[in-house]
PyMOL Python script that loads the backbone (N, CA, C, O; Angstrom):
from pymol import cmd

cmd.read_pdbstr("""\
ATOM      1  N   UNK A   1     -47.665 -29.559 -26.983  1.00  0.00           N
ATOM      2  CA  UNK A   1     -48.163 -28.083 -26.290  1.00  0.00           C
ATOM      3  C   UNK A   1     -48.903 -27.825 -27.814  1.00  0.00           C
ATOM      4  O   UNK A   1     -48.336 -27.993 -28.894  1.00  0.00           O
ATOM      5  N   UNK A   2     -51.126 -27.114 -27.507  1.00  0.00           N
ATOM      6  CA  UNK A   2     -51.199 -27.288 -28.134  1.00  0.00           C
ATOM      7  C   UNK A   2     -51.316 -25.815 -28.242  1.00  0.00           C
ATOM      8  O   UNK A   2     -50.723 -25.216 -27.345  1.00  0.00           O
ATOM      9  N   UNK A   3     -52.036 -24.953 -29.265  1.00  0.00           N
ATOM     10  CA  UNK A   3     -51.744 -23.528 -29.502  1.00  0.00           C
ATOM     11  C   UNK A   3     -51.829 -22.742 -28.651  1.00  0.00           C
ATOM     12  O   UNK A   3     -51.207 -21.686 -28.538  1.00  0.00           O
ATOM     13  N   UNK A   4     -52.952 -23.385 -27.679  1.00  0.00           N
ATOM     14  CA  UNK A   4     -53.594 -22.541 -26.479  1.00  0.00           C
ATOM     15  C   UNK A   4     -53.853 -22.804 -25.414  1.00  0.00           C
ATOM     16  O   UNK A   4     -54.737 -22.479 -24.622  1.00  0.00           O
ATOM     17  N   UNK A   5     -52.697 -23.679 -25.402  1.00  0.00           N
ATOM     18  CA  UNK A   5     -53.019 -25.547 -24.334  1.00  0.00           C
ATOM     19  C   UNK A   5     -52.344 -24.954 -23.544  1.00  0.00           C
ATOM     20  O   UNK A   5     -51.958 -23.802 -23.739  1.00  0.00           O
ATOM     21  N   UNK A   6     -52.032 -25.768 -22.307  1.00  0.00           N
ATOM     22  CA  UNK A   6     -50.663 -25.605 -21.486  1.00  0.00           C
ATOM     23  C   UNK A   6     -49.276 -25.725 -22.189  1.00  0.00           C
ATOM     24  O   UNK A   6     -49.080 -26.059 -23.357  1.00  0.00           O
ATOM     25  N   UNK A   7     -48.162 -25.317 -21.048  1.00  0.00           N
ATOM     26  CA  UNK A   7     -46.877 -26.428 -21.829  1.00  0.00           C
ATOM     27  C   UNK A   7     -46.680 -27.535 -20.772  1.00  0.00           C
ATOM     28  O   UNK A   7     -46.922 -27.601 -19.567  1.00  0.00           O
ATOM     29  N   UNK A   8     -46.190 -28.315 -21.609  1.00  0.00           N
ATOM     30  CA  UNK A   8     -45.287 -29.669 -20.498  1.00  0.00           C
ATOM     31  C   UNK A   8     -44.580 -28.835 -19.656  1.00  0.00           C
ATOM     32  O   UNK A   8     -44.511 -27.639 -19.938  1.00  0.00           O
ATOM     33  N   UNK A   9     -43.843 -29.435 -18.298  1.00  0.00           N
ATOM     34  CA  UNK A   9     -43.156 -29.166 -17.394  1.00  0.00           C
ATOM     35  C   UNK A   9     -41.997 -28.618 -17.639  1.00  0.00           C
ATOM     36  O   UNK A   9     -41.105 -29.454 -17.785  1.00  0.00           O
ATOM     37  N   UNK A  10     -41.593 -27.263 -17.764  1.00  0.00           N
ATOM     38  CA  UNK A  10     -40.363 -26.331 -18.451  1.00  0.00           C
ATOM     39  C   UNK A  10     -40.307 -26.134 -19.377  1.00  0.00           C
ATOM     40  O   UNK A  10     -39.416 -25.287 -19.442  1.00  0.00           O
ATOM     41  N   UNK A  11     -40.835 -26.407 -20.796  1.00  0.00           N
ATOM     42  CA  UNK A  11     -41.345 -26.458 -21.417  1.00  0.00           C
ATOM     43  C   UNK A  11     -40.938 -24.706 -22.221  1.00  0.00           C
ATOM     44  O   UNK A  11     -40.214 -24.212 -23.086  1.00  0.00           O
ATOM     45  N   UNK A  12     -42.223 -24.234 -20.975  1.00  0.00           N
ATOM     46  CA  UNK A  12     -42.131 -22.410 -21.552  1.00  0.00           C
ATOM     47  C   UNK A  12     -40.641 -21.887 -21.297  1.00  0.00           C
ATOM     48  O   UNK A  12     -39.980 -21.094 -21.968  1.00  0.00           O
ATOM     49  N   UNK A  13     -40.331 -22.536 -20.184  1.00  0.00           N
ATOM     50  CA  UNK A  13     -39.248 -22.325 -19.513  1.00  0.00           C
ATOM     51  C   UNK A  13     -37.756 -22.444 -21.640  1.00  0.00           C
ATOM     52  O   UNK A  13     -37.187 -21.820 -22.535  1.00  0.00           O
ATOM     53  N   UNK A  14     -37.882 -22.978 -21.392  1.00  0.00           N
ATOM     54  CA  UNK A  14     -36.864 -23.628 -22.799  1.00  0.00           C
ATOM     55  C   UNK A  14     -37.875 -22.675 -23.856  1.00  0.00           C
ATOM     56  O   UNK A  14     -37.856 -21.460 -23.661  1.00  0.00           O
ATOM     57  N   UNK A  15     -38.430 -23.017 -24.557  1.00  0.00           N
ATOM     58  CA  UNK A  15     -38.779 -22.405 -25.070  1.00  0.00           C
ATOM     59  C   UNK A  15     -37.649 -19.998 -24.998  1.00  0.00           C
ATOM     60  O   UNK A  15     -36.868 -19.214 -25.536  1.00  0.00           O
ATOM     61  N   UNK A  16     -38.385 -20.200 -24.130  1.00  0.00           N
ATOM     62  CA  UNK A  16     -37.905 -18.234 -24.003  1.00  0.00           C
ATOM     63  C   UNK A  16     -36.702 -18.315 -23.852  1.00  0.00           C
ATOM     64  O   UNK A  16     -36.083 -17.890 -24.828  1.00  0.00           O
ATOM     65  N   UNK A  17     -35.876 -18.810 -22.755  1.00  0.00           N
ATOM     66  CA  UNK A  17     -34.571 -18.887 -23.248  1.00  0.00           C
ATOM     67  C   UNK A  17     -33.901 -19.109 -24.655  1.00  0.00           C
ATOM     68  O   UNK A  17     -32.779 -18.657 -24.882  1.00  0.00           O
ATOM     69  N   UNK A  18     -34.753 -19.955 -25.777  1.00  0.00           N
ATOM     70  CA  UNK A  18     -33.866 -19.742 -27.232  1.00  0.00           C
ATOM     71  C   UNK A  18     -34.510 -19.442 -27.812  1.00  0.00           C
ATOM     72  O   UNK A  18     -33.883 -19.526 -28.869  1.00  0.00           O
ATOM     73  N   UNK A  19     -35.531 -19.048 -28.090  1.00  0.00           N
ATOM     74  CA  UNK A  19     -36.313 -17.533 -28.021  1.00  0.00           C
ATOM     75  C   UNK A  19     -35.787 -16.056 -28.132  1.00  0.00           C
ATOM     76  O   UNK A  19     -35.467 -15.157 -28.910  1.00  0.00           O
ATOM     77  N   UNK A  20     -35.888 -16.344 -27.115  1.00  0.00           N
ATOM     78  CA  UNK A  20     -35.170 -14.629 -25.975  1.00  0.00           C
ATOM     79  C   UNK A  20     -36.621 -13.606 -27.189  1.00  0.00           C
ATOM     80  O   UNK A  20     -37.403 -13.614 -28.140  1.00  0.00           O
ATOM     81  N   UNK A  21     -35.727 -12.612 -25.575  1.00  0.00           N
ATOM     82  CA  UNK A  21     -36.469 -11.187 -27.493  1.00  0.00           C
ATOM     83  C   UNK A  21     -36.453 -10.984 -28.633  1.00  0.00           C
ATOM     84  O   UNK A  21     -37.316 -10.712 -29.468  1.00  0.00           O
ATOM     85  N   UNK A  22     -34.601 -11.238 -28.660  1.00  0.00           N
ATOM     86  CA  UNK A  22     -33.624 -11.033 -29.903  1.00  0.00           C
ATOM     87  C   UNK A  22     -34.272 -11.497 -31.279  1.00  0.00           C
ATOM     88  O   UNK A  22     -34.120 -10.892 -32.340  1.00  0.00           O
ATOM     89  N   UNK A  23     -35.238 -12.999 -31.058  1.00  0.00           N
ATOM     90  CA  UNK A  23     -36.045 -13.586 -31.429  1.00  0.00           C
ATOM     91  C   UNK A  23     -37.213 -12.523 -32.637  1.00  0.00           C
ATOM     92  O   UNK A  23     -37.276 -12.398 -33.861  1.00  0.00           O
ATOM     93  N   UNK A  24     -38.245 -11.740 -31.045  1.00  0.00           N
ATOM     94  CA  UNK A  24     -39.122 -11.646 -31.663  1.00  0.00           C
ATOM     95  C   UNK A  24     -38.802  -9.884 -33.006  1.00  0.00           C
ATOM     96  O   UNK A  24     -39.014  -9.547 -34.170  1.00  0.00           O
ATOM     97  N   UNK A  25     -38.169  -9.324 -31.667  1.00  0.00           N
ATOM     98  CA  UNK A  25     -36.785  -8.222 -33.277  1.00  0.00           C
ATOM     99  C   UNK A  25     -37.107  -8.287 -34.115  1.00  0.00           C
ATOM    100  O   UNK A  25     -37.922  -7.636 -34.768  1.00  0.00           O
ATOM    101  N   UNK A  26     -36.250  -9.501 -34.374  1.00  0.00           N
ATOM    102  CA  UNK A  26     -35.869  -9.731 -35.623  1.00  0.00           C
ATOM    103  C   UNK A  26     -37.005  -9.881 -36.276  1.00  0.00           C
ATOM    104  O   UNK A  26     -37.182  -9.237 -37.310  1.00  0.00           O
ATOM    105  N   UNK A  27     -37.719 -10.524 -35.922  1.00  0.00           N
ATOM    106  CA  UNK A  27     -39.158 -10.562 -37.023  1.00  0.00           C
ATOM    107  C   UNK A  27     -39.909  -9.877 -37.444  1.00  0.00           C
ATOM    108  O   UNK A  27     -40.591 -10.017 -38.460  1.00  0.00           O
ATOM    109  N   UNK A  28     -39.866  -8.777 -36.473  1.00  0.00           N
ATOM    110  CA  UNK A  28     -40.165  -7.179 -36.569  1.00  0.00           C
ATOM    111  C   UNK A  28     -40.039  -6.711 -37.831  1.00  0.00           C
ATOM    112  O   UNK A  28     -40.764  -6.534 -38.810  1.00  0.00           O
ATOM    113  N   UNK A  29     -38.114  -6.459 -37.309  1.00  0.00           N
ATOM    114  CA  UNK A  29     -36.923  -5.877 -38.412  1.00  0.00           C
ATOM    115  C   UNK A  29     -37.502  -6.545 -39.681  1.00  0.00           C
ATOM    116  O   UNK A  29     -37.992  -5.962 -40.648  1.00  0.00           O
ATOM    117  N   UNK A  30     -37.383  -7.621 -39.534  1.00  0.00           N
ATOM    118  CA  UNK A  30     -37.567  -8.254 -41.018  1.00  0.00           C
ATOM    119  C   UNK A  30     -39.116  -8.135 -42.027  1.00  0.00           C
ATOM    120  O   UNK A  30     -39.335  -7.623 -43.125  1.00  0.00           O
ATOM    121  N   UNK A  31     -39.678  -8.608 -41.396  1.00  0.00           N
ATOM    122  CA  UNK A  31     -41.281  -7.909 -42.020  1.00  0.00           C
ATOM    123  C   UNK A  31     -41.432  -6.383 -42.137  1.00  0.00           C
ATOM    124  O   UNK A  31     -42.391  -5.899 -42.738  1.00  0.00           O
ATOM    125  N   UNK A  32     -40.381  -5.545 -41.500  1.00  0.00           N
ATOM    126  CA  UNK A  32     -40.678  -4.059 -42.124  1.00  0.00           C
ATOM    127  C   UNK A  32     -39.631  -3.780 -42.971  1.00  0.00           C
ATOM    128  O   UNK A  32     -39.467  -2.562 -43.043  1.00  0.00           O
ATOM    129  N   UNK A  33     -38.657  -4.569 -43.813  1.00  0.00           N
ATOM    130  CA  UNK A  33     -38.215  -4.767 -44.792  1.00  0.00           C
ATOM    131  C   UNK A  33     -38.308  -5.153 -45.321  1.00  0.00           C
ATOM    132  O   UNK A  33     -37.635  -4.873 -46.313  1.00  0.00           O
ATOM    133  N   UNK A  34     -39.543  -6.666 -45.422  1.00  0.00           N
ATOM    134  CA  UNK A  34     -39.987  -7.183 -46.825  1.00  0.00           C
ATOM    135  C   UNK A  34     -41.359  -5.971 -46.201  1.00  0.00           C
ATOM    136  O   UNK A  34     -41.945  -6.771 -45.472  1.00  0.00           O
ATOM    137  N   UNK A  35     -41.862  -5.137 -46.108  1.00  0.00           N
ATOM    138  CA  UNK A  35     -43.196  -4.332 -46.178  1.00  0.00           C
ATOM    139  C   UNK A  35     -42.054  -2.842 -47.234  1.00  0.00           C
ATOM    140  O   UNK A  35     -42.438  -2.300 -48.271  1.00  0.00           O
ATOM    141  N   UNK A  36     -41.487  -2.724 -46.930  1.00  0.00           N
ATOM    142  CA  UNK A  36     -40.218  -2.082 -47.072  1.00  0.00           C
ATOM    143  C   UNK A  36     -40.839  -2.191 -49.262  1.00  0.00           C
ATOM    144  O   UNK A  36     -41.653  -1.811 -50.103  1.00  0.00           O
ATOM    145  N   UNK A  37     -39.800  -2.894 -49.033  1.00  0.00           N
ATOM    146  CA  UNK A  37     -39.620  -3.853 -50.449  1.00  0.00           C
ATOM    147  C   UNK A  37     -41.045  -4.118 -50.938  1.00  0.00           C
ATOM    148  O   UNK A  37     -41.295  -3.914 -52.126  1.00  0.00           O
ATOM    149  N   UNK A  38     -41.726  -4.434 -50.344  1.00  0.00           N
ATOM    150  CA  UNK A  38     -43.327  -4.847 -51.953  1.00  0.00           C
ATOM    151  C   UNK A  38     -44.064  -3.113 -52.302  1.00  0.00           C
ATOM    152  O   UNK A  38     -44.449  -2.486 -53.290  1.00  0.00           O
ATOM    153  N   UNK A  39     -43.937  -2.886 -50.737  1.00  0.00           N
ATOM    154  CA  UNK A  39     -44.663  -2.113 -51.840  1.00  0.00           C
ATOM    155  C   UNK A  39     -43.924  -0.538 -53.347  1.00  0.00           C
ATOM    156  O   UNK A  39     -42.786  -0.290 -53.747  1.00  0.00           O
ATOM    157  N   UNK A  40     -45.662   0.253 -53.770  1.00  0.00           N
ATOM    158  CA  UNK A  40     -45.155   0.337 -54.546  1.00  0.00           C
ATOM    159  C   UNK A  40     -44.072   1.890 -53.693  1.00  0.00           C
ATOM    160  O   UNK A  40     -43.764   2.329 -52.585  1.00  0.00           O
ATOM    161  N   UNK A  41     -43.805   2.281 -55.759  1.00  0.00           N
ATOM    162  CA  UNK A  41     -42.159   3.235 -55.107  1.00  0.00           C
ATOM    163  C   UNK A  41     -42.638   4.547 -54.351  1.00  0.00           C
ATOM    164  O   UNK A  41     -42.113   5.023 -53.344  1.00  0.00           O
ATOM    165  N   UNK A  42     -43.781   5.053 -55.066  1.00  0.00           N
ATOM    166  CA  UNK A  42     -45.035   6.603 -54.285  1.00  0.00           C
ATOM    167  C   UNK A  42     -45.567   5.529 -52.894  1.00  0.00           C
ATOM    168  O   UNK A  42     -46.664   5.975 -52.557  1.00  0.00           O
ATOM    169  N   UNK A  43     -45.183   4.252 -51.947  1.00  0.00           N
ATOM    170  CA  UNK A  43     -45.705   4.489 -50.514  1.00  0.00           C
ATOM    171  C   UNK A  43     -44.563   3.666 -49.666  1.00  0.00           C
ATOM    172  O   UNK A  43     -44.665   2.914 -48.697  1.00  0.00           O
ATOM    173  N   UNK A  44     -43.032   4.278 -50.700  1.00  0.00           N
ATOM    174  CA  UNK A  44     -42.195   4.144 -50.192  1.00  0.00           C
ATOM    175  C   UNK A  44     -41.721   5.035 -49.327  1.00  0.00           C
ATOM    176  O   UNK A  44     -40.710   5.658 -49.651  1.00  0.00           O
ATOM    177  N   UNK A  45     -42.464   5.328 -47.810  1.00  0.00           N
ATOM    178  CA  UNK A  45     -41.543   6.184 -46.749  1.00  0.00           C
ATOM    179  C   UNK A  45     -42.420   5.305 -45.254  1.00  0.00           C
ATOM    180  O   UNK A  45     -43.347   4.525 -45.035  1.00  0.00           O
ATOM    181  N   UNK A  46     -41.268   6.158 -44.472  1.00  0.00           N
ATOM    182  CA  UNK A  46     -41.945   5.438 -43.091  1.00  0.00           C
ATOM    183  C   UNK A  46     -43.623   5.249 -42.696  1.00  0.00           C
ATOM    184  O   UNK A  46     -44.186   4.234 -42.286  1.00  0.00           O
ATOM    185  N   UNK A  47     -44.310   6.875 -43.032  1.00  0.00           N
ATOM    186  CA  UNK A  47     -45.682   7.010 -42.376  1.00  0.00           C
ATOM    187  C   UNK A  47     -46.633   5.405 -43.444  1.00  0.00           C
ATOM    188  O   UNK A  47     -47.675   4.967 -42.958  1.00  0.00           O
ATOM    189  N   UNK A  48     -46.115   4.806 -44.709  1.00  0.00           N
ATOM    190  CA  UNK A  48     -46.400   4.029 -45.345  1.00  0.00           C
ATOM    191  C   UNK A  48     -46.212   2.986 -44.694  1.00  0.00           C
ATOM    192  O   UNK A  48     -47.035   2.384 -44.004  1.00  0.00           O
ATOM    193  N   UNK A  49     -44.808   2.661 -44.944  1.00  0.00           N
ATOM    194  CA  UNK A  49     -44.563   1.674 -44.424  1.00  0.00           C
ATOM    195  C   UNK A  49     -45.443   1.272 -42.692  1.00  0.00           C
ATOM    196  O   UNK A  49     -45.771   0.094 -42.550  1.00  0.00           O
ATOM    197  N   UNK A  50     -45.687   2.025 -41.791  1.00  0.00           N
ATOM    198  CA  UNK A  50     -45.933   2.417 -40.566  1.00  0.00           C
ATOM    199  C   UNK A  50     -47.723   1.753 -40.584  1.00  0.00           C
ATOM    200  O   UNK A  50     -47.954   0.780 -39.866  1.00  0.00           O
ATOM    201  N   UNK A  51     -48.539   2.183 -41.188  1.00  0.00           N
ATOM    202  CA  UNK A  51     -49.725   2.059 -42.051  1.00  0.00           C
ATOM    203  C   UNK A  51     -49.954   0.861 -41.702  1.00  0.00           C
ATOM    204  O   UNK A  51     -50.894   0.427 -41.035  1.00  0.00           O
ATOM    205  N   UNK A  52     -48.682   0.073 -42.372  1.00  0.00           N
ATOM    206  CA  UNK A  52     -48.573  -1.034 -43.062  1.00  0.00           C
ATOM    207  C   UNK A  52     -48.949  -1.930 -41.957  1.00  0.00           C
ATOM    208  O   UNK A  52     -49.964  -2.503 -41.560  1.00  0.00           O
ATOM    209  N   UNK A  53     -47.660  -1.810 -41.609  1.00  0.00           N
ATOM    210  CA  UNK A  53     -47.382  -2.473 -40.708  1.00  0.00           C
ATOM    211  C   UNK A  53     -48.136  -2.227 -39.701  1.00  0.00           C
ATOM    212  O   UNK A  53     -47.649  -2.854 -38.760  1.00  0.00           O
ATOM    213  N   UNK A  54     -49.261  -1.541 -39.284  1.00  0.00           N
ATOM    214  CA  UNK A  54     -50.120  -1.807 -38.152  1.00  0.00           C
ATOM    215  C   UNK A  54     -51.009  -2.223 -38.428  1.00  0.00           C
ATOM    216  O   UNK A  54     -51.536  -3.053 -37.688  1.00  0.00           O
ATOM    217  N   UNK A  55     -51.531  -1.885 -39.490  1.00  0.00           N
ATOM    218  CA  UNK A  55     -53.015  -3.290 -40.495  1.00  0.00           C
ATOM    219  C   UNK A  55     -52.590  -4.127 -41.006  1.00  0.00           C
ATOM    220  O   UNK A  55     -53.131  -4.804 -41.881  1.00  0.00           O
ATOM    221  N   UNK A  56     -51.127  -4.292 -40.386  1.00  0.00           N
ATOM    222  CA  UNK A  56     -51.347  -6.422 -41.309  1.00  0.00           C
ATOM    223  C   UNK A  56     -51.505  -6.905 -39.181  1.00  0.00           C
ATOM    224  O   UNK A  56     -52.213  -7.833 -38.788  1.00  0.00           O
ATOM    225  N   UNK A  57     -50.612  -5.938 -38.165  1.00  0.00           N
ATOM    226  CA  UNK A  57     -50.502  -6.330 -37.535  1.00  0.00           C
ATOM    227  C   UNK A  57     -52.501  -6.579 -36.149  1.00  0.00           C
ATOM    228  O   UNK A  57     -52.996  -7.397 -35.373  1.00  0.00           O
ATOM    229  N   UNK A  58     -52.874  -4.843 -36.908  1.00  0.00           N
ATOM    230  CA  UNK A  58     -53.927  -5.046 -36.034  1.00  0.00           C
ATOM    231  C   UNK A  58     -54.977  -7.399 -36.305  1.00  0.00           C
ATOM    232  O   UNK A  58     -55.421  -8.347 -35.658  1.00  0.00           O
ATOM    233  N   UNK A  59     -54.748  -6.963 -37.546  1.00  0.00           N
ATOM    234  CA  UNK A  59     -55.645  -7.909 -38.392  1.00  0.00           C
ATOM    235  C   UNK A  59     -54.474  -9.181 -37.058  1.00  0.00           C
ATOM    236  O   UNK A  59     -54.879  -9.253 -35.897  1.00  0.00           O
ATOM    237  N   UNK A  60     -53.435  -9.836 -37.379  1.00  0.00           N
ATOM    238  CA  UNK A  60     -52.907 -10.953 -36.666  1.00  0.00           C
ATOM    239  C   UNK A  60     -53.801 -10.892 -35.120  1.00  0.00           C
ATOM    240  O   UNK A  60     -54.618 -11.677 -34.639  1.00  0.00           O
ATOM    241  N   UNK A  61     -53.308  -9.763 -34.682  1.00  0.00           N
ATOM    242  CA  UNK A  61     -54.188 -10.079 -33.298  1.00  0.00           C
ATOM    243  C   UNK A  61     -55.768 -10.264 -33.157  1.00  0.00           C
ATOM    244  O   UNK A  61     -56.394 -10.461 -32.116  1.00  0.00           O
ATOM    245  N   UNK A  62     -56.078 -10.193 -33.981  1.00  0.00           N
ATOM    246  CA  UNK A  62     -58.098 -10.109 -33.859  1.00  0.00           C
ATOM    247  C   UNK A  62     -58.411 -11.551 -34.188  1.00  0.00           C
ATOM    248  O   UNK A  62     -59.365 -12.191 -33.745  1.00  0.00           O
ATOM    249  N   UNK A  63     -57.007 -12.195 -35.452  1.00  0.00           N
ATOM    250  CA  UNK A  63     -57.230 -13.575 -35.737  1.00  0.00           C
ATOM    251  C   UNK A  63     -57.013 -14.466 -34.533  1.00  0.00           C
ATOM    252  O   UNK A  63     -57.627 -15.441 -34.098  1.00  0.00           O
ATOM    253  N   UNK A  64     -55.635 -13.621 -34.029  1.00  0.00           N
ATOM    254  CA  UNK A  64     -55.012 -14.768 -32.855  1.00  0.00           C
ATOM    255  C   UNK A  64     -56.712 -14.697 -31.354  1.00  0.00           C
ATOM    256  O   UNK A  64     -57.122 -15.606 -30.631  1.00  0.00           O
ATOM    257  N   UNK A  65     -57.039 -13.727 -31.438  1.00  0.00           N
ATOM    258  CA  UNK A  65     -57.995 -13.861 -30.208  1.00  0.00           C
ATOM    259  C   UNK A  65     -59.448 -14.471 -31.068  1.00  0.00           C
ATOM    260  O   UNK A  65     -60.224 -14.751 -30.155  1.00  0.00           O
ATOM    261  N   UNK A  66     -59.838 -14.654 -31.828  1.00  0.00           N
ATOM    262  CA  UNK A  66     -60.712 -15.532 -32.681  1.00  0.00           C
ATOM    263  C   UNK A  66     -60.989 -16.535 -32.654  1.00  0.00           C
ATOM    264  O   UNK A  66     -61.949 -17.144 -32.183  1.00  0.00           O
ATOM    265  N   UNK A  67     -59.566 -16.969 -33.529  1.00  0.00           N
ATOM    266  CA  UNK A  67     -59.191 -18.408 -32.380  1.00  0.00           C
ATOM    267  C   UNK A  67     -58.556 -18.878 -31.437  1.00  0.00           C
ATOM    268  O   UNK A  67     -58.555 -20.106 -31.351  1.00  0.00           O
ATOM    269  N   UNK A  68     -57.689 -17.964 -30.255  1.00  0.00           N
ATOM    270  CA  UNK A  68     -58.386 -18.238 -29.035  1.00  0.00           C
ATOM    271  C   UNK A  68     -59.441 -19.106 -28.522  1.00  0.00           C
ATOM    272  O   UNK A  68     -59.243 -20.156 -27.911  1.00  0.00           O
ATOM    273  N   UNK A  69     -61.173 -18.332 -28.964  1.00  0.00           N
ATOM    274  CA  UNK A  69     -61.699 -17.911 -28.913  1.00  0.00           C
ATOM    275  C   UNK A  69     -62.385 -19.458 -28.958  1.00  0.00           C
ATOM    276  O   UNK A  69     -62.918 -20.187 -28.121  1.00  0.00           O
ATOM    277  N   UNK A  70     -62.061 -19.555 -30.460  1.00  0.00           N
ATOM    278  CA  UNK A  70     -63.120 -20.921 -31.466  1.00  0.00           C
ATOM    279  C   UNK A  70     -62.338 -22.281 -30.602  1.00  0.00           C
ATOM    280  O   UNK A  70     -62.799 -23.250 -29.999  1.00  0.00           O
ATOM    281  N   UNK A  71     -61.044 -21.838 -30.862  1.00  0.00           N
ATOM    282  CA  UNK A  71     -59.945 -22.999 -30.336  1.00  0.00           C
ATOM    283  C   UNK A  71     -60.187 -24.195 -28.446  1.00  0.00           C
ATOM    284  O   UNK A  71     -60.209 -25.388 -28.143  1.00  0.00           O
ATOM    285  N   UNK A  72     -60.311 -22.782 -27.706  1.00  0.00           N
ATOM    286  CA  UNK A  72     -59.890 -22.700 -27.115  1.00  0.00           C
ATOM    287  C   UNK A  72     -60.448 -24.266 -25.639  1.00  0.00           C
ATOM    288  O   UNK A  72     -60.070 -24.482 -24.487  1.00  0.00           O
ATOM    289  N   UNK A  73     -61.088 -24.708 -26.229  1.00  0.00           N
ATOM    290  CA  UNK A  73     -62.640 -25.321 -25.877  1.00  0.00           C
ATOM    291  C   UNK A  73     -62.881 -24.895 -24.375  1.00  0.00           C
ATOM    292  O   UNK A  73     -62.300 -23.898 -23.944  1.00  0.00           O
ATOM    293  N   UNK A  74     -63.805 -25.699 -23.500  1.00  0.00           N
ATOM    294  CA  UNK A  74     -64.226 -25.083 -22.458  1.00  0.00           C
ATOM    295  C   UNK A  74     -62.421 -25.201 -20.848  1.00  0.00           C
ATOM    296  O   UNK A  74     -61.540 -25.942 -20.414  1.00  0.00           O
ATOM    297  N   UNK A  75     -62.990 -23.936 -20.725  1.00  0.00           N
ATOM    298  CA  UNK A  75     -61.983 -23.459 -19.158  1.00  0.00           C
ATOM    299  C   UNK A  75     -61.829 -24.405 -17.892  1.00  0.00           C
ATOM    300  O   UNK A  75     -61.023 -24.844 -17.072  1.00  0.00           O
ATOM    301  N   UNK A  76     -63.190 -24.418 -18.309  1.00  0.00           N
ATOM    302  CA  UNK A  76     -64.148 -25.257 -16.696  1.00  0.00           C
ATOM    303  C   UNK A  76     -63.650 -26.775 -16.264  1.00  0.00           C
ATOM    304  O   UNK A  76     -64.173 -27.347 -15.308  1.00  0.00           O
TER     305      UNK A  76
END
""", "prot")
cmd.dss("prot")
cmd.show_as("cartoon", "prot")
cmd.util.cbc("prot")
cmd.orient("prot")
């Protein structure tokens, strides 16, 4: 399986069954907890945690799109 390629027959379904939405939810909650723990005391409040979380997510999504364009190859 390539990062932005296609899955083998049935592989995508097995991945979805194994991980499910609970895995993404747990990862997001763990990230929020890590942000809370890593921020300075003066920024330990929900608004600053949300701001930092959104900044990180936006950067990750931007990088993912850039990587997709760079590594997907010709779709034709």
